ZARODREN-399581 format. One record per residue (C-alpha): x, y, z. Coordinates in steps of 0.25 Angstrom, whole numbers, padded with zeros to 4 digits, always signed. Layout:
XYZ
...
END
This chain:
+0033-0009+0055
+0032+0003+0045
+0042+0012+0053
+0051+0001+0056
+0056+0001+0042
+0063+0014+0045
+0069+0010+0059
+0082+0005+0052
+0082+0018+0043
+0082+0027+0056
+0093+0019+0063
+0101+0020+0050
+0100+0035+0049
+0102+0037+0064
+0115+0029+0064
+0120+0036+0051
+0117+0050+0057
+0123+0047+0070
+0136+0043+0063
+0135+0055+0053
+0135+0045+0042
+0149+0040+0045
+0153+0027+0038
+0153+0019+0050
+0140+0025+0055
+0133+0022+0042
+0139+0008+0041
+0134+0005+0055
+0120+0012+0052
+0118+0004+0040
+0121-0009+0047
+0112-0006+0059
+0101-0001+0050
+0102-0014+0042
+0101-0022+0055
+0089-0014+0060
+0082-0015+0046
+0084-0030+0046
+0078-0032+0059
+0066-0024+0055
+0065-0032+0042
+0064-0045+0050
+0053-0038+0059
+0046-0033+0046
+0046-0047+0040
+0041-0053+0053
+0029-0043+0053
+0027-0044+0038
+0030-0029+0037
+0042-0029+0028
+0041-0018+0017
+0048-0014+0005
+0055-0003+0013
+0061-0013+0023
+0068-0020+0012
+0073-0007+0006
+0078-0001+0019
+0085-0015+0022
+0092-0015+0009
+0096-0001+0010
+0103-0004+0023
+0109-0017+0018
+0115-0011+0006
+0121+0000+0015
+0126-0010+0025
+0133-0018+0014
+0139-0006+0008
+0144-0001+0021
+0151-0014+0025
+0155-0020+0011
+0159-0009+0010
+0153-0002-0003
+0158+0012+0000
+0150+0019-0011
+0137+0013-0006
+0140+0015+0008
+0143+0030+0006
+0129+0032+0000
+0123+0027+0013
+0132+0037+0020
+0128+0049+0012
+0115+0046+0006
+0107+0037+0016
+0094+0045+0017
+0094+0045+0001
+0097+0030+0001
+0085+0028+0010
+0075+0035+0002
+0080+0030-0011
+0078+0016-0005
+0064+0020-0002
+0062+0025-0016
+0067+0012-0022
+0059+0004-0013
+0047+0011-0019
+0051+0010-0033
+0057-0004-0035
+0045-0013-0031
+0037-0005-0042
+0048-0007-0052
+0049-0022-0050
+0034-0024-0049
+0034-0027-0034
+0024-0022-0023
+0027-0007-0020
+0030-0003-0006
+0017+0004-0004
+0009-0009-0005
+0015-0013+0009
+0009-0001+0016
-0004-0002+0007
-0007-0016+0013
-0007-0010+0027
-0017+0001+0023
-0026-0004+0013
-0036-0016+0012
-0031-0028+0004
-0041-0027-0007
-0036-0013-0011
-0022-0019-0013
-0027-0028-0024
-0032-0016-0033
-0025-0011-0045
-0026+0003-0040
-0019-0001-0027
-0007-0006-0035
-0007+0007-0044
-0008+0017-0032
+0003+0009-0024
+0012+0011-0036
+0009+0026-0036
+0012+0027-0021
+0025+0019-0023
+0030+0028-0034
+0026+0040-0026
+0034+0035-0014
+0046+0032-0023
+0046+0047-0027
+0045+0051-0012
+0057+0043-0008
+0064+0048-0020
+0062+0062-0016
+0067+0059-0003
+0079+0052-0009
+0083+0065-0017
+0081+0073-0004
+0091+0065+0003
+0101+0065-0009
+0100+0081-0009
+0106+0082+0004
+0110+0069+0010
+0114+0073+0024
+0104+0084+0026
+0093+0079+0035
+0083+0088+0028
+0085+0081+0015
+0088+0067+0021
+0077+0066+0031
+0067+0078+0033
+0063+0081+0018
+0063+0066+0014
+0054+0062+0025
+0045+0074+0023
+0043+0069+0008
+0040+0056+0014
+0030+0060+0025
+0024+0072+0018
+0023+0067+0004
+0025+0052+0004
+0016+0047+0015
+0004+0056+0013
+0004+0051-0002
-0004+0038+0003
-0016+0047+0005
-0016+0056-0007
-0008+0048-0018
-0018+0037-0020
-0031+0046-0020
-0023+0055-0030
-0019+0042-0039
-0034+0037-0039
-0039+0051-0043
-0030+0050-0055
-0032+0035-0057
-0046+0031-0052
-0046+0017-0045
-0051+0006-0054
-0061-0005-0049
-0053-0017-0044
-0053-0030-0052
-0055-0040-0041
-0067-0042-0032
-0060-0039-0018
-0056-0025-0020
-0070-0022-0028
-0078-0027-0016
-0069-0021-0005
-0068-0008-0012
-0084-0006-0013
-0084+0003+0000
-0076+0013-0009
-0088+0014-0018
-0099+0013-0008
-0110+0024-0010
-0113+0027+0005
-0124+0038+0001
-0132+0027-0006
-0130+0016+0004
-0134+0025+0016
-0136+0018+0029
-0137+0004+0022
-0130-0008+0029
-0126-0021+0022
-0114-0031+0022
-0111-0037+0009
-0102-0049+0008
-0094-0053-0005
-0090-0067-0007
-0081-0067-0019
-0076-0079-0026
-0067-0082-0038
-0052-0079-0040
-0052-0069-0028
-0062-0074-0018
-0065-0066-0005
-0075-0061+0005
-0078-0046+0006
-0090-0039+0012
-0095-0025+0013
-0102-0018+0025
-0111-0006+0021
-0116+0002+0033
-0117+0016+0038
-0115+0022+0024
-0101+0015+0022
-0096+0002+0016
-0084-0006+0021
-0078-0018+0014
-0072-0030+0021
-0065-0043+0018
-0071-0056+0023
-0085-0061+0027
-0096-0053+0035
-0107-0059+0043
-0121-0059+0038
-0119-0050+0025
-0131-0044+0019
-0127-0048+0006
-0116-0058+0001
-0111-0057-0013
-0105-0070-0019
-0097-0066-0031
-0085-0071-0040
-0074-0060-0040
-0075-0058-0055
-0090-0056-0055
-0089-0045-0044
-0078-0038-0051
-0086-0038-0064
-0098-0033-0057
-0091-0021-0051
-0083-0018-0064
-0097-0017-0071
-0094-0029-0080
-0105-0037-0074
-0119-0033-0069
-0121-0037-0055
-0135-0040-0055
-0134-0049-0068
-0122-0056-0062
-0130-0059-0050
-0142-0064-0058
-0132-0073-0066
-0126-0079-0053
-0112-0073-0055
-0113-0069-0041
-0123-0071-0030
-0128-0064-0017
-0134-0067-0004
-0141-0058+0005
-0148-0045+0004
-0150-0042-0011
-0154-0027-0008
-0139-0025-0003
-0134-0031-0017
-0144-0021-0024
-0139-0009-0015
-0124-0012-0018
-0126-0006-0031
-0130+0007-0025
-0120+0006-0013
-0108+0004-0023
-0113+0011-0035
-0100+0018-0036
-0093+0005-0038
-0100+0004-0052
-0096+0019-0055
-0082+0016-0051
END
């Protein structure tokens, strides 16, 4: 479904090239690409996989087809002479426009398929998504200017733009977020779910050693949920839902746990006052202060 977005683009440029970008050839290529893209859009909607770029590419072919058959000669001539630049400019606008009008950036679509849902709810995810989107807008803009520099030279309309995308753009998902968080360290989440689900990130494996425990959290309040941690073999993993026979179960309102993790409320005092309650092995509760000591420092 990811690569399918580009099928209509490949069809379009193949037909244009075969006709040497003649008016009849480009006119036919635009209509054919629009039909192919419309079919893909229907499939994408059916699968729930429609993306920002799908709308953008469809709009690009729709405008071109309208200009070809209306006819609007000035616009149609742009497609004849600058189609590669129009494509990458469309990508750049697709990246920028949602940010300018306060809508979800295109990067979120891909993040949903790579990251756990709790990470998507953090303030830092929103920030790094905007940074990635602006970065990609810059990549597509560079590709656009390369195409404009020599609109009929494959070196500038195909080879170099794609090198920019595959060598600079795609690898950014691995180096840009860590670089961003080096400059702007992540903040503690403001809700219980990401605070609990992110606990493995501050797990002190050297202190935990070979300890084994399952810890269930039953969160109530405005954002209720069930989450649990598995500590075993020197590592910690977090899961949504309920585990069978947990060693410790923590029943807590969401606001109470958030205040404890943020250091605004003493955990032992809150337990004594009945602000939250626990069931099971209290030694596990005591050990949690050591296992996740980095959380307090963070």
